[in-house]
N, CA, C and O atoms as CSV, one atom per row, in Angstrom:
chain,resi,resn,atom,element,x,y,z
A,1,UNK,N,N,107.281,156.732,163.136
A,1,UNK,CA,C,108.200,155.790,162.552
A,1,UNK,C,C,107.626,154.372,162.611
A,1,UNK,O,O,107.799,153.576,161.689
A,2,UNK,N,N,106.931,154.075,163.733
A,2,UNK,CA,C,106.372,152.749,163.875
A,2,UNK,C,C,105.318,152.497,162.802
A,2,UNK,O,O,105.215,151.404,162.247
A,3,UNK,N,N,104.531,153.552,162.526
A,3,UNK,CA,C,103.496,153.392,161.508
A,3,UNK,C,C,104.104,153.204,160.120
A,3,UNK,O,O,103.595,152.433,159.307
A,4,UNK,N,N,105.179,153.907,159.865
A,4,UNK,CA,C,105.828,153.778,158.573
A,4,UNK,C,C,106.382,152.373,158.398
A,4,UNK,O,O,106.232,151.776,157.332
A,5,UNK,N,N,107.010,151.848,159.418
A,5,UNK,CA,C,107.539,150.488,159.370
A,5,UNK,C,C,106.399,149.477,159.193
A,5,UNK,O,O,106.523,148.514,158.436
A,6,UNK,N,N,105.302,149.708,159.892
A,6,UNK,CA,C,104.134,148.832,159.768
A,6,UNK,C,C,103.587,148.851,158.332
A,6,UNK,O,O,103.267,147.802,157.773
A,7,UNK,N,N,103.484,150.039,157.745
A,7,UNK,CA,C,102.990,150.145,156.366
A,7,UNK,C,C,103.944,149.493,155.367
A,7,UNK,O,O,103.501,148.859,154.410
A,8,UNK,N,N,105.204,149.640,155.578
A,8,UNK,CA,C,106.198,149.028,154.684
A,8,UNK,C,C,106.096,147.508,154.761
A,8,UNK,O,O,106.095,146.818,153.742
A,9,UNK,N,N,106.007,146.992,156.012
A,9,UNK,CA,C,105.880,145.541,156.170
A,9,UNK,C,C,104.572,145.025,155.581
A,9,UNK,O,O,104.544,143.962,154.960
A,10,UNK,N,N,103.501,145.766,155.771
A,10,UNK,CA,C,102.206,145.377,155.224
A,10,UNK,C,C,102.258,145.386,153.705
A,10,UNK,O,O,101.779,144.453,153.060
A,11,UNK,N,N,102.835,146.431,153.132
A,11,UNK,CA,C,102.955,146.532,151.677
A,11,UNK,C,C,103.820,145.397,151.124
A,11,UNK,O,O,103.493,144.821,150.086
A,12,UNK,N,N,104.911,145.076,151.802
A,12,UNK,CA,C,105.790,143.982,151.371
A,12,UNK,C,C,105.049,142.656,151.430
A,12,UNK,O,O,105.203,141.812,150.548
A,13,UNK,N,N,104.235,142.473,152.480
A,13,UNK,CA,C,103.446,141.242,152.618
A,13,UNK,C,C,102.425,141.134,151.489
A,13,UNK,O,O,102.250,140.064,150.907
A,14,UNK,N,N,101.754,142.236,151.181
A,14,UNK,CA,C,100.768,142.253,150.092
A,14,UNK,C,C,101.455,141.940,148.771
A,14,UNK,O,O,100.931,141.173,147.963
A,15,UNK,N,N,102.616,142.525,148.549
A,15,UNK,CA,C,103.369,142.247,147.317
A,15,UNK,C,C,103.788,140.785,147.239
A,15,UNK,O,O,103.699,140.157,146.183
A,16,UNK,N,N,104.247,140.248,148.373
A,16,UNK,CA,C,104.681,138.851,148.395
A,16,UNK,C,C,103.501,137.922,148.122
A,16,UNK,O,O,103.636,136.965,147.359
A,17,UNK,N,N,102.360,138.187,148.726
A,17,UNK,CA,C,101.163,137.367,148.500
A,17,UNK,C,C,100.717,137.498,147.053
A,17,UNK,O,O,100.353,136.514,146.408
A,18,UNK,N,N,100.750,138.722,146.558
A,18,UNK,CA,C,100.354,138.959,145.168
A,18,UNK,C,C,101.289,138.231,144.209
A,18,UNK,O,O,100.835,137.640,143.229
A,19,UNK,N,N,102.576,138.268,144.482
A,19,UNK,CA,C,103.551,137.567,143.633
A,19,UNK,C,C,103.325,136.063,143.697
A,19,UNK,O,O,103.411,135.376,142.679
A,20,UNK,N,N,103.035,135.547,144.895
A,20,UNK,CA,C,102.781,134.116,145.038
A,20,UNK,C,C,101.538,133.708,144.250
A,20,UNK,O,O,101.522,132.652,143.617
A,21,UNK,N,N,100.497,134.542,144.286
A,21,UNK,CA,C,99.288,134.237,143.519
A,21,UNK,C,C,99.582,134.249,142.022
A,21,UNK,O,O,99.085,133.403,141.279
A,22,UNK,N,N,100.387,135.205,141.586
A,22,UNK,CA,C,100.766,135.262,140.168
A,22,UNK,C,C,101.575,134.024,139.781
A,22,UNK,O,O,101.376,133.436,138.718
A,23,UNK,N,N,102.488,133.648,140.669
A,23,UNK,CA,C,103.291,132.456,140.392
A,23,UNK,C,C,102.415,131.206,140.362
A,23,UNK,O,O,102.615,130.320,139.532
A,24,UNK,N,N,101.447,131.142,141.267
A,24,UNK,CA,C,100.535,130.006,141.277
A,24,UNK,C,C,99.694,129.978,140.000
A,24,UNK,O,O,99.439,128.912,139.438
A,25,UNK,N,N,99.270,131.148,139.552
A,25,UNK,CA,C,98.493,131.227,138.316
A,25,UNK,C,C,99.353,130.790,137.128
A,25,UNK,O,O,98.879,130.086,136.236
A,26,UNK,N,N,100.602,131.206,137.125
A,26,UNK,CA,C,101.520,130.799,136.052
A,26,UNK,C,C,101.720,129.282,136.086
A,26,UNK,O,O,101.689,128.621,135.048
A,27,UNK,N,N,101.923,128.744,137.279
A,27,UNK,CA,C,102.084,127.294,137.418
A,27,UNK,C,C,100.835,126.550,136.958
A,27,UNK,O,O,100.926,125.522,136.286
A,28,UNK,N,N,99.678,127.074,137.322
A,28,UNK,CA,C,98.419,126.425,136.915
A,28,UNK,C,C,98.284,126.448,135.400
A,28,UNK,O,O,97.892,125.449,134.797
A,29,UNK,N,N,98.604,127.572,134.781
A,29,UNK,CA,C,98.539,127.680,133.323
A,29,UNK,C,C,99.534,126.728,132.673
A,29,UNK,O,O,99.223,126.077,131.676
A,30,UNK,N,N,100.719,126.651,133.238
A,30,UNK,CA,C,101.739,125.745,132.704
A,30,UNK,C,C,101.280,124.289,132.820
A,30,UNK,O,O,101.460,123.504,131.889
A,31,UNK,N,N,100.688,123.930,133.962
A,31,UNK,CA,C,100.174,122.567,134.142
A,31,UNK,C,C,99.078,122.261,133.132
A,31,UNK,O,O,99.037,121.166,132.572
A,32,UNK,N,N,98.197,123.213,132.899
A,32,UNK,CA,C,97.117,123.015,131.928
A,32,UNK,C,C,97.691,122.833,130.521
A,32,UNK,O,O,97.236,121.974,129.765
A,33,UNK,N,N,98.674,123.632,130.184
A,33,UNK,CA,C,99.313,123.526,128.868
A,33,UNK,C,C,99.989,122.171,128.709
A,33,UNK,O,O,99.876,121.534,127.661
A,34,UNK,N,N,100.687,121.734,129.744
A,34,UNK,CA,C,101.362,120.434,129.690
A,34,UNK,C,C,100.345,119.294,129.540
A,34,UNK,O,O,100.581,118.331,128.811
A,35,UNK,N,N,99.219,119.417,130.237
A,35,UNK,CA,C,98.175,118.394,130.142
A,35,UNK,C,C,97.617,118.331,128.724
A,35,UNK,O,O,97.428,117.244,128.178
A,36,UNK,N,N,97.354,119.483,128.131
A,36,UNK,CA,C,96.854,119.520,126.749
A,36,UNK,C,C,97.873,118.893,125.811
A,36,UNK,O,O,97.507,118.110,124.935
A,37,UNK,N,N,99.128,119.222,125.982
A,37,UNK,CA,C,100.184,118.659,125.123
A,37,UNK,C,C,100.270,117.152,125.318
A,37,UNK,O,O,100.424,116.412,124.346
A,38,UNK,N,N,100.173,116.690,126.556
A,38,UNK,CA,C,100.198,115.245,126.810
A,38,UNK,C,C,99.039,114.539,126.105
A,38,UNK,O,O,99.217,113.458,125.545
A,39,UNK,N,N,97.858,115.149,126.134
A,39,UNK,CA,C,96.703,114.558,125.447
A,39,UNK,C,C,96.919,114.544,123.925
A,39,UNK,O,O,96.541,113.590,123.244
A,40,UNK,N,N,97.521,115.596,123.414
A,40,UNK,CA,C,97.811,115.649,121.978
A,40,UNK,C,C,98.826,114.574,121.600
A,40,UNK,O,O,98.707,113.944,120.549
A,41,UNK,N,N,99.826,114.366,122.460
A,41,UNK,CA,C,100.813,113.322,122.195
A,41,UNK,C,C,100.154,111.951,122.194
A,41,UNK,O,O,100.472,111.107,121.356
A,42,UNK,N,N,99.238,111.727,123.129
A,42,UNK,CA,C,98.522,110.451,123.177
A,42,UNK,C,C,97.694,110.257,121.910
A,42,UNK,O,O,97.621,109.149,121.378
A,43,UNK,N,N,97.072,111.324,121.430
A,43,UNK,CA,C,96.274,111.241,120.200
A,43,UNK,C,C,97.166,110.942,118.999
A,43,UNK,O,O,96.798,110.150,118.131
A,44,UNK,N,N,98.330,111.570,118.948
A,44,UNK,CA,C,99.274,111.313,117.854
A,44,UNK,C,C,99.729,109.856,117.898
A,44,UNK,O,O,99.810,109.198,116.860
A,45,UNK,N,N,100.023,109.356,119.082
A,45,UNK,CA,C,100.439,107.958,119.222
A,45,UNK,C,C,99.330,107.014,118.775
A,45,UNK,O,O,99.594,106.028,118.086
A,46,UNK,N,N,98.100,107.307,119.160
A,46,UNK,CA,C,96.968,106.457,118.771
A,46,UNK,C,C,96.769,106.487,117.254
A,46,UNK,O,O,96.505,105.453,116.640
A,47,UNK,N,N,96.897,107.670,116.654
A,47,UNK,CA,C,96.756,107.785,115.195
A,47,UNK,C,C,97.856,107.006,114.480
A,47,UNK,O,O,97.601,106.328,113.485
A,48,UNK,N,N,99.064,107.107,114.987
A,48,UNK,CA,C,100.184,106.392,114.367
A,48,UNK,C,C,99.991,104.886,114.494
A,48,UNK,O,O,100.270,104.142,113.553
A,49,UNK,N,N,99.519,104.436,115.641
A,49,UNK,CA,C,99.275,103.007,115.835
A,49,UNK,C,C,98.222,102.513,114.849
A,49,UNK,O,O,98.393,101.465,114.226
A,50,UNK,N,N,97.140,103.265,114.710
A,50,UNK,CA,C,96.073,102.899,113.772
A,50,UNK,C,C,96.588,102.898,112.327
A,50,UNK,O,O,96.238,102.021,111.537
A,51,UNK,N,N,97.415,103.881,111.993
A,51,UNK,CA,C,97.977,103.952,110.644
A,51,UNK,C,C,98.888,102.757,110.368
A,51,UNK,O,O,98.888,102.217,109.261
A,52,UNK,N,N,99.659,102.345,111.366
A,52,UNK,CA,C,100.527,101.178,111.202
A,52,UNK,C,C,99.702,99.914,110.987
A,52,UNK,O,O,100.035,99.085,110.140
A,53,UNK,N,N,98.631,99.770,111.753
A,53,UNK,CA,C,97.758,98.601,111.594
A,53,UNK,C,C,97.151,98.585,110.198
A,53,UNK,O,O,97.112,97.542,109.546
A,54,UNK,N,N,96.675,99.749,109.736
A,54,UNK,CA,C,96.077,99.826,108.409
A,54,UNK,C,C,97.122,99.541,107.332
A,54,UNK,O,O,96.815,98.897,106.329
A,55,UNK,N,N,98.342,100.009,107.528
A,55,UNK,CA,C,99.410,99.751,106.561
A,55,UNK,C,C,99.705,98.254,106.483
A,55,UNK,O,O,99.927,97.716,105.398
A,56,UNK,N,N,99.706,97.588,107.629
A,56,UNK,CA,C,99.927,96.132,107.635
A,56,UNK,C,C,98.793,95.408,106.913
A,56,UNK,O,O,99.036,94.461,106.166
A,57,UNK,N,N,97.561,95.849,107.135
A,57,UNK,CA,C,96.415,95.243,106.443
A,57,UNK,C,C,96.544,95.454,104.941
A,57,UNK,O,O,96.341,94.526,104.159
A,58,UNK,N,N,96.883,96.679,104.538
A,58,UNK,CA,C,97.037,96.977,103.116
A,58,UNK,C,C,98.155,96.143,102.494
A,58,UNK,O,O,98.034,95.681,101.359
A,59,UNK,N,N,99.237,95.952,103.236
A,59,UNK,CA,C,100.350,95.151,102.733
A,59,UNK,C,C,99.918,93.692,102.537
A,59,UNK,O,O,100.291,93.061,101.548
A,60,UNK,N,N,99.133,93.162,103.479
A,60,UNK,CA,C,98.648,91.783,103.342
A,60,UNK,C,C,97.727,91.647,102.137
A,60,UNK,O,O,97.794,90.655,101.410
A,61,UNK,N,N,96.877,92.629,101.926
A,61,UNK,CA,C,95.970,92.605,100.775
A,61,UNK,C,C,96.774,92.659,99.484
A,61,UNK,O,O,96.506,91.904,98.549
A,62,UNK,N,N,97.749,93.542,99.431
A,62,UNK,CA,C,98.578,93.672,98.225
A,62,UNK,C,C,99.344,92.379,97.963
A,62,UNK,O,O,99.452,91.941,96.818
A,63,UNK,N,N,99.870,91.775,99.012
A,63,UNK,CA,C,100.596,90.516,98.859
A,63,UNK,C,C,99.671,89.438,98.314
A,63,UNK,O,O,100.059,88.680,97.425
A,64,UNK,N,N,98.445,89.361,98.840
A,64,UNK,CA,C,97.483,88.372,98.353
A,64,UNK,C,C,97.144,88.627,96.883
A,64,UNK,O,O,97.017,87.682,96.105
A,65,UNK,N,N,96.998,89.885,96.505
A,65,UNK,CA,C,96.720,90.216,95.105
A,65,UNK,C,C,97.878,89.813,94.195
A,65,UNK,O,O,97.663,89.296,93.099
A,66,UNK,N,N,99.087,90.049,94.646
A,66,UNK,CA,C,100.271,89.671,93.855
A,66,UNK,C,C,100.321,88.156,93.687
A,66,UNK,O,O,100.579,87.652,92.594
A,67,UNK,N,N,100.074,87.439,94.777
A,67,UNK,CA,C,100.103,85.979,94.695
A,67,UNK,C,C,98.993,85.455,93.786
A,67,UNK,O,O,99.194,84.485,93.055
A,68,UNK,N,N,97.831,86.087,93.831
A,68,UNK,CA,C,96.727,85.667,92.953
A,68,UNK,C,C,97.078,85.927,91.482
A,68,UNK,O,O,96.817,85.087,90.621
A,69,UNK,N,N,97.672,87.093,91.200
A,69,UNK,CA,C,98.093,87.384,89.813
A,69,UNK,C,C,99.168,86.395,89.365
A,69,UNK,O,O,99.173,85.944,88.219
A,70,UNK,N,N,100.063,86.071,90.269
A,70,UNK,CA,C,101.112,85.115,89.928
A,70,UNK,C,C,100.498,83.762,89.590
A,70,UNK,O,O,100.879,83.145,88.595
A,71,UNK,N,N,99.560,83.294,90.399
A,71,UNK,CA,C,98.920,81.997,90.151
A,71,UNK,C,C,98.166,82.015,88.820
A,71,UNK,O,O,98.223,81.055,88.052
A,72,UNK,N,N,97.467,83.108,88.558
A,72,UNK,CA,C,96.727,83.215,87.297
A,72,UNK,C,C,97.683,83.238,86.106
A,72,UNK,O,O,97.433,82.584,85.093
A,73,UNK,N,N,98.766,83.985,86.228
A,73,UNK,CA,C,99.759,84.039,85.135
A,73,UNK,C,C,100.403,82.677,84.920
A,73,UNK,O,O,100.613,82.260,83.781
A,74,UNK,N,N,100.720,81.979,86.019
A,74,UNK,CA,C,101.313,80.645,85.897
A,74,UNK,C,C,100.342,79.686,85.210
A,74,UNK,O,O,100.743,78.898,84.353
A,75,UNK,N,N,99.062,79.754,85.588
A,75,UNK,CA,C,98.065,78.884,84.960
A,75,UNK,C,C,97.949,79.185,83.469
A,75,UNK,O,O,97.845,78.271,82.652
A,76,UNK,N,N,97.966,80.461,83.122
A,76,UNK,CA,C,97.901,80.847,81.702
A,76,UNK,C,C,99.110,80.314,80.951
A,76,UNK,O,O,98.973,79.783,79.848
A,77,UNK,N,N,100.281,80.451,81.536
A,77,UNK,CA,C,101.499,79.950,80.876
A,77,UNK,C,C,101.473,78.429,80.759
A,77,UNK,O,O,101.898,77.882,79.741
A,78,UNK,N,N,100.982,77.745,81.784
A,78,UNK,CA,C,100.862,76.282,81.704
A,78,UNK,C,C,99.908,75.879,80.579
A,78,UNK,O,O,100.165,74.919,79.852
A,79,UNK,N,N,98.812,76.617,80.442
A,79,UNK,CA,C,97.852,76.326,79.367
A,79,UNK,C,C,98.489,76.566,78.002
A,79,UNK,O,O,98.297,75.779,77.075
A,80,UNK,N,N,99.242,77.646,77.880
A,80,UNK,CA,C,99.913,77.936,76.608
A,80,UNK,C,C,100.959,76.863,76.293
A,80,UNK,O,O,101.139,76.489,75.134
A,81,UNK,N,N,101.639,76.374,77.315
A,81,UNK,CA,C,102.637,75.320,77.130
A,81,UNK,C,C,101.962,74.046,76.645
A,81,UNK,O,O,102.462,73.402,75.722
A,82,UNK,N,N,100.840,73.667,77.243
A,82,UNK,CA,C,100.114,72.469,76.818
A,82,UNK,C,C,99.601,72.629,75.393
A,82,UNK,O,O,99.623,71.688,74.600
A,83,UNK,N,N,99.136,73.846,75.083
A,83,UNK,CA,C,98.655,74.099,73.719
A,83,UNK,C,C,99.799,73.952,72.731
A,83,UNK,O,O,99.623,73.342,71.676
A,84,UNK,N,N,100.966,74.495,73.045
A,84,UNK,CA,C,102.124,74.403,72.156
A,84,UNK,C,C,102.534,72.944,71.989
A,84,UNK,O,O,102.864,72.517,70.883
A,85,UNK,N,N,102.517,72.170,73.089
A,85,UNK,CA,C,102.852,70.740,73.002
A,85,UNK,C,C,101.839,70.011,72.125
A,85,UNK,O,O,102.220,69.160,71.320
A,86,UNK,N,N,100.558,70.333,72.270
A,86,UNK,CA,C,99.522,69.675,71.461
A,86,UNK,C,C,99.671,70.046,70.001
A,86,UNK,O,O,99.521,69.194,69.125
A,87,UNK,N,N,99.963,71.303,69.730
A,87,UNK,CA,C,100.154,71.729,68.343
A,87,UNK,C,C,101.371,71.033,67.728
A,87,UNK,O,O,101.346,70.625,66.567
A,88,UNK,N,N,102.438,70.906,68.529
A,88,UNK,CA,C,103.638,70.225,68.016
A,88,UNK,C,C,103.338,68.751,67.753
A,88,UNK,O,O,103.771,68.199,66.741
A,89,UNK,N,N,102.609,68.122,68.648
A,89,UNK,CA,C,102.263,66.713,68.462
A,89,UNK,C,C,101.388,66.541,67.228
A,89,UNK,O,O,101.562,65.584,66.473
A,90,UNK,N,N,100.449,67.461,67.017
A,90,UNK,CA,C,99.578,67.398,65.841
A,90,UNK,C,C,100.386,67.586,64.562
A,90,UNK,O,O,100.142,66.917,63.557
A,91,UNK,N,N,101.348,68.501,64.610
A,91,UNK,CA,C,102.181,68.736,63.426
A,91,UNK,C,C,103.024,67.509,63.112
A,91,UNK,O,O,103.213,67.167,61.945
A,92,UNK,N,N,103.530,66.846,64.143
A,92,UNK,CA,C,104.310,65.631,63.939
A,92,UNK,C,C,103.429,64.527,63.344
A,92,UNK,O,O,103.852,63.801,62.444
A,93,UNK,N,N,102.209,64.411,63.854
A,93,UNK,CA,C,101.281,63.414,63.323
A,93,UNK,C,C,100.986,63.694,61.859
A,93,UNK,O,O,100.881,62.767,61.056
A,94,UNK,N,N,100.853,64.955,61.511
A,94,UNK,CA,C,100.569,65.325,60.113
A,94,UNK,C,C,101.734,64.947,59.217
A,94,UNK,O,O,101.551,64.425,58.117
A,95,UNK,N,N,102.965,65.227,59.719
A,95,UNK,CA,C,104.157,64.873,58.936
A,95,UNK,C,C,104.225,63.368,58.757
A,95,UNK,O,O,104.522,62.881,57.666
A,96,UNK,N,N,103.947,62.620,59.838
A,96,UNK,CA,C,103.973,61.152,59.755
A,96,UNK,C,C,102.880,60.675,58.787
A,96,UNK,O,O,103.108,59.737,58.022
A,97,UNK,N,N,101.730,61.289,58.808
A,97,UNK,CA,C,100.616,60.878,57.942
A,97,UNK,C,C,100.954,61.160,56.494
A,97,UNK,O,O,100.584,60.378,55.618
A,98,UNK,N,N,101.634,62.234,56.218
A,98,UNK,CA,C,101.979,62.581,54.842
A,98,UNK,C,C,103.041,61.628,54.290
A,98,UNK,O,O,103.094,61.412,53.079
A,99,UNK,N,N,103.860,61.072,55.120
A,99,UNK,CA,C,104.904,60.152,54.685
A,99,UNK,C,C,104.306,58.804,54.314
A,99,UNK,O,O,104.922,58.079,53.533
A,100,UNK,N,N,103.210,58.451,54.799
A,100,UNK,CA,C,102.638,57.136,54.558
A,100,UNK,C,C,101.977,57.075,53.275
A,100,UNK,O,O,101.435,56.032,52.908
């Protein structure tokens, strides 16, 4: 009977140690998985930060292009206005010259 009790206790101890090793292996695998996920999250954050910076740069470039087109269009319209004023003045001079 003593030997049977000894074998049962020994077997239970082996099972308990084996279960603890399995649990430790599971914990180690879980820790490794969490670490990989944390690194992936950091990479996603870095990519998003870089994308935001690039978007801001692109927005500044687009704004500068819009302002440049606006300035060019305004200059063209100012030139057309001066031309129209000159043509009107010339037409008035012609009318005055014909009356004389």
